[in-house]
N, C-alpha and C positions, 0 to 999 in steps of 0.2 A: 771311473767316467769311460765310456767306450768312444773310440774315434773310428772313423771310417778309412779301411786300408786303401791305400794308393795303388792303382793298377801301374805296374811297370809300364815304360813307354813302349817297348817291344810288343808286348801282349797287347796294348792299346790300339797300337797301328795295325796287329794281325786281327783284330777283332773288327776295326773299321774295314780293312780290305775283305774281311770273309761276309760282312753284313753290310755292304756299300749301298745296297738300294733301301736299306732301312734308315741307316746312319748319316748317308750322304746324300740325302734328297736335296734337291734345289729350291730356290724360294718359291717358284710356281707350284712346285710338287707340294710343298708345306701350306701355303696359303691361298693356292689358286681356287678352291672351291670358295673359300670366303670371298675372295675378290670378285669372282663370278657374280655371287650371290647379289653383293653389294652393288655392283654394276647393272644387275638385271632391275633392283629396286629402284636405282636411280633413273633408268630408262623408262620405266612403269609409270614413276611419278611424274616424270617430265612429258609423257605422253599423255596422261591425265589432264595435265595443265594445258598442253599446245592443242589439244583436240576437243577441249572444252567437254569432258565426259561427264563432269559433275551437271553442270546446266543442262547437257542433253539428256540425262537421266531424270532431272528434275522437272523438263517441260515434257517429257514422253505423255503422248496420249494412252495411257495404260487402260483407260475403260475402253477404249475403242479396239486395242489389242485383246483385251478379255471377249468382246463381243466376237471378235472372228474366231477367237478359240472356240467358243460357244457355237459357232456357226460350222464348226467342223465336225460337231458329235450331235447336231441336232437340226431340224428343219423349222421353217416358219411359214404359216399360213397368214396373209395378209388381205383380208377384205377390206374395202372401204365401206362404210355404213353411210350411204349418201342420203340427204334429207330432200325427199321428192315428194310434192303434190300431198305434204300432209303426214307422210309414213317415212319410214326408214327403209330403203332398198339397198341390199348388199351388191356390190361391185367387185368382182375378183381381180386381184392383180396377177394371180397364176392359178387359172381353174384348174390345170391338170393335175391337182392333188386329190380332186375329189371328182367323181361324175357327176353330171348334170341329175338335179333332183334328189342328191344324196341327203339323208338327214344327218346332221351334224350336230354331235351331243353336247358340244362346248359353244354353238351358236343357236340360241333358240328363239322363235319368234314370240312376242307378246300379244296378249288379245287388244293392246292399243295402238298396233301397227309400228311398236317399237321392236327392240331386241335386247336380248340378255346375252352377255359374253360373259363365260366361265373361266377364270383364271386358275384352274386345278380344284376349287371346291365353291360350294356355295358361300363361303364367308369372303371370298375374292372375287369379284364381279363388277361389270358394269351393266347397269339398267339404262339403255339409250332410247331416248324420245326424241323428236324433233326440237322441243323447245329447252330440255334439260337433260343432264347425264348424271346419274346418281353412280358415283364411285363408292364402291364398298370395298373397305380394305380391313380384313381381320374382323370382320363382322360390322364394322361401324361404317357408316352412311356419311358421303362428303358430296353434296350436291353441286354441280356447276351449271351456272345458268349459262344459256344460250341466247342472245338476242341479235338483232339486226346491227348492232354496232360492235358487240364486243363478247368475248367467252370468258366469264370470271368464275375461278377457283374459289372456294370460301377462304375466309380469313384464318380459320383455326387449321387448315389443311396441314398433314404431316409432310414430311420431307421428300416420299414417294410420290406427291402431287406438286407439279412445278408449274409457274404461271410464266408462260413465255411470250410477252407481249399481246398479240391477238391468238393465241392458242393456249391450251393446257396441256401438259405432258404428264401421264401417270406411269409409273413404272411398278411392275410386279415381278421385278427381279428376272430370275432365269425363264418364268412362265410367259413373259412378253411384257408389251406396254401398248400404251393407246396416245393417240394424238386428237385432242378433241378440238375441232375448228368450228366455223360458224355454218359450214354447209356440209359437213362429214365428219365422221369419227374414223380415224386411220388406225385399225386394229393390227397390232402383230401379236401373233400367238406362238409360242414356240413349244416344239415338242422333243423330247430326246430319241434319238435315232436318226435313221433316213428314210423319208417318205417313199413309199412306191418304190423300193430298191429292186424287189424281185419283179413283180410285174406292175404295169401301168394300169391306168382306170378302163383302157380298151379290153384288158384281158379277162377271160371266163374265170380266171383263177385270182382276181383282185379281191382283197379283203377277206380270204380265206386264212383260217390258222392253219399253223404247220401239221396239227393232227387230221385236218380235212385234207391236205394236200398230200401227205403220206397216204390216206385211204384210198384218194383218186389215182395215185400212182400206183399202188399194190394191185386193187381188186375193183375200183371205183368204175362205173359205167363211162364208155367215153364220150366226152363232150363234144369232140368232133370225130364223126364216124370214119373219116378219113386218115385218121393217125391217131396213135396212142396218146394217153394221157402223159406220159412221160415224154415223148416227142413234142407235144403240144406247149407244154411246161418250158422245156429247152429252147423251142422256138420263141416263146414269148417273153422267155427272159433275154435273151440276144437282142431281141428286136423293141426291147423296151424304150420308147421313144423318150423318156425323159433322161434315163442313165446312160442310155445307148451302150450297153455292155459290148455288143458284138464290134463294135466300131472302136471301142477302148481296147479290147482284146486285141483287136487287127494292128491298131498303131502300137500297142506294146511289142506285138511280134515284130512289126517293122523296126522298132528300136534295137530289137535284138540282132535282127539281120544286118542292120548298119554297123553294129559294135563287131559282130562275128565277121563280116566281110571285109571291114576297114582294119581290123587286126590280123586277119589273114593274108590279105595283100601287104599291109607293113611287114609282116614275118618274112613272107615270100621275098619281098624285095631287101630287106637288110639283112638276109642271111648271106648272100654270095659277097654284098658291097663291105659286111664286116671283115672280110678275108683281106680286102683291098687296105682297110684302114688299120688292120692288124700289123704293127712293126715288124712281129717275128715272121711273118707268111710273107709279106710284100715288102722287099727290101728297096723300096724307091720312097725317100723322103717326100718329094713333091706327091706322090699318089697318096700317101699316108696322111699328109697335111691336107690336102685337098678335099679327100674324103671325110674326113674328121670335121672339116668346116662346113661341109654340105650337110652332115648330120645336126652339126650346132644350129644351122639355118632353119632346117625343117623343124626342130623341137623347140626352137627359142620363138617362133611365130605360136602363139596360143591357138589351140583348136579351135575356140570361139572365133577368131579371126579368120582362121582359114574356112571356118563355115560361113562367114557373112560374105566372103570372097566368093566362093563356090556357089553361093545363092544368087548373087548377083550374076554369075556367069550363066549359070545352069537352069536358074530359076527353083522355087521351092520343091521340096521332094527328097527322096533319100539319097539321090546321086549325090548332092552337097555334102551330106552327112558322112557317107562312106568315105569321099574323097578327103574331106578334112580329117577323118581319123587316120585314113592311109596316110597322109603326109606327116603328121604328128607322131605316128608311131614308127613311121621308116627312120627319123631321124633318132627317136629315143632308143628304139630296139638295135639300130646299128652301133649306137654308142656302147649300149650294155653288152652286144654280142661281141664287138671289138675287144672290149676289156677282157671278155673271159677267153677269147683265143689268145690274147697276150700272157696269160697267166696259166697255160696249159703246161703239161710236164712234157719236157723237151725230149725226154728219153725215149718216148714212142716214136716222135718222129725221125730222132735219130736212128733208131732200130729198122723203121721201113726205108731210110735212105741207104743204110748198110746193105741192104738187100738189092738195091738198084732200082726202087720203085722210082716212078716218075712223080712231078710235084702233084698231080692230081691225086695219085693214089695216096702219096703221103699224108695230104690233107683228108683225104677220105678215110682212111684208117688209123691215122696218127692222130689227128685233132678232132675230127667228127664225133667220134665215139665219147671223146672226153666232155664235149661242150654240149652235145644234144640235150642231155636231161636238163642243164642250165636254161638252153634256148627255150625249149618246150615251157618250163617253168616260167620263165618270164613272160612268154607268150600269153599263158594261161592268165596270170596277174593282169597283164594288160587289158586282156579281154573282160574281165570281170571290173576292171577300172572304167573301160569303155562304155560300159553298160549305162554308167551314172553320167558319163560325159556325153553319150548319145542323148539322153534327155534334156541336157542343158542346151547343146546344140540345136537340138529340134525346137525350141523355143524362139530361134530366130529365122526359122523358115526350112530347116533341112529336115523336116517331117518326123513321123514318130510320135510317140506320146507326149512329148515334150510340147510340141503345137498345140495338142488336146489340152495339155494342163494350163498352158498361157491363155487359150481361149476362156477356160473356165475361170481363171483368175481375173481376166479382165473385165468380167461382167460384175464383179465385187459383191455377186449375191449367190454365187454357186460355191461358196466354202466347203460345203458338204460332198461335192463332186471332186474339189480338189484335194479332201482328205482321202476320198475313195483312191483315187490315182496315186497319190503319194504313198498309200499303203500297199498298193499293187507292186509299186517299182521297188519299195522296201522288200516286199516279199521275194520279188524276182534277184533282186542284188542279194540277198542272203542265201536263196539257193544256191545260185551260180558261185557265190562266194565259197560255200561248202564243198561243192563239187571241186572247184578249181584248188582250194586247199588240199583236199584228199588226193587229187591227181600230183599235185607238186610235193606232197610230203612222198608219195609212194617213188616218183621218180628221184628225188633228192635221196631218199632213203636206200634204195636200190644201189644208186650212185656211192653212197657213203659206205655199205657193205661191200 
């Protein structure tokens, strides 16, 4: 029978001293992670109960969210087929999607004065007359009768056909839907993509394929003798009255200018004030304390609040946006700069002092070379972040693409344009994020070497 040998007391004490970080861990070091996870679990559970997360998710209108998401990637044609004088007459909610007199393949007139609406193929369509609408779903016909008193769907209708008091609603999924009423049929026909994104119906290039456009751009005869086809394409694209590309690009450029100028002004102001806030540079506690509290005030007021304040003061436009970014960044950058200055290597400062240099020269050659890469790196990061912030504050009247985005959202019908502007913003943020990261890496890398 083997027994575990006992470790002499002296050797045990020596091992404990040698490996104190392993054997002498505190209670929090040993169980801190488990306690933190347990506390986070309890907090999330209480938040789930107190904020009614469960009922909110249960009562959420997910079908509406799905419709909004579909609107981001598609467009809708919405004619109203009115019953007038014994025939069906299309009335367009938004005629700009088609030129006047255009032949529409999914909306065909019938010989009896009615119309046929195709939802993808011949097996899914509506046959509309003034007295009845034949709803064809997967090749099966379900007649909906229209009288002076009511609109009635058949009793054997599928779930895609719903009776809603005085109207009948027909759903064809992503392809669209229709509301059949006593005086009209309200058609919503959905298509994947963005309608007339490149050229509107006024352009001579509308409706042409990419192959035709490429031919016109390279070797085709000029459609306008006064300018080349490429120049005409560019002008028609920017002047698209539906998508307003020129205006959107201009507002996006204004957002970038707001972010850049606001960050630049904040950097210029925070740079000298940080030396006053730094305790190792300014040996005055009152000045240190006062400057740091000023930084706290400027950065504690949210940028959106500053934007609302300056919009009321100066009116809508880029000036309130620049001012709000300038105020917020002055406080945030001032605090970061001051902390960087307080952590510089004092040996360089002492070396400059030993040569009899003035305080200005000591800071110029003993402090600035150490902190400048950090300052530039932080300013670049704030500029990249302020591009996103400038979009948000633009929505409250500070100008830029944020205001354009809010206008598109307020209509509740231009979600494709919302998606377009969101993608533009994401692309710009991605571009400047990579540029900023590259510059910061080079600055910090050089400083590290």
